[in-house]
N, C-alpha and C positions, 0 to 999 in steps of 0.2 A: 594607664594607656598609651601605647607608644603610637606616634604619627609619624610619617614619613613628608613632614611641611615643615620648613623652619623659614617662620616670620622674617624679615628685614628690616633694618633699622628698628623705626619706631611701633613695629605693627605688632598686633596681638594674635593668635591662633585660637579659636573658641570653638564651640560648641554650644548652640542652643538649648536651651532647659525647655522641655515640652510643656505647651500648652494645656490647662485643665480643661478635660471636656465635661465639666461640669458643673454647676453654679452655686452659689452659696446655699441655696436653699434645695438644694438635690438634684435641679432638672441636669437631663445632660443634654450636650449640644454637637449639634454635629460640624465634624473638622474643618467644612468651610465657613461654618459660625464662630472660629475661635480665632482670638488675635494672637499672633506669635510675640511669644514675652521677651521683651528686653532685657533678658536674665541671660548668660553666659557661664561658663567653668571654663577658663583658661587651660588649652592644653599645652603651648610652645608663646614665646614671646622672643623681641628681635633684641640684637645686643644694644640698641639704644634705649629700650624699655627700662625705667628706674624705679618705678612705683608698684607696679602691678609682676606680680609672680605667678609660677606655674600652680595648677590647681584653686587658684582665687575664686571666686564666684562674682561678677562684675556687672553691672548697669550700664549700657551703651544707648548711645543715640540710633534710635532704628535705621534711620535713613542714608546712615554714612558706611554702613558694612559694604563690604563684598562677600557675596555670596560660591561658595566652591564646592565642588564633589568630589572626592580623593577615593581613591578604589574601593568606588558603593558608598563612601561615608561623608554627611553632608559638615561643612563648617563654614565658620566665617572671619572674615579678617577684619579689624578694628584697628584703626590708628591709638597710641595711648591717649591724644589729644580728644577723642571722643570718647574715650570712658567717663561717665559720671561718678560711678561712686565702686567701692568694694561692701560686697555683703559678707558680714561679720559673722 
């Protein structure tokens, strides 16, 4: 997936994974009842980012992101220091 956004310095551009609308027991939840996951797929990284690469799946601090919409697509910008873990 090619994006027309290049993050600067220590920022990571990512797209959030969709929240599940189904509970473990099989009940469906309305959209407003599901919490956004704090997991995202990295699409681009700034020049100062050292440990995160494109296509990594990351867990990040939810309150520290900047949400942007570019060409009708939703993205988040996260500082590398606010990324808590990579998912293998």
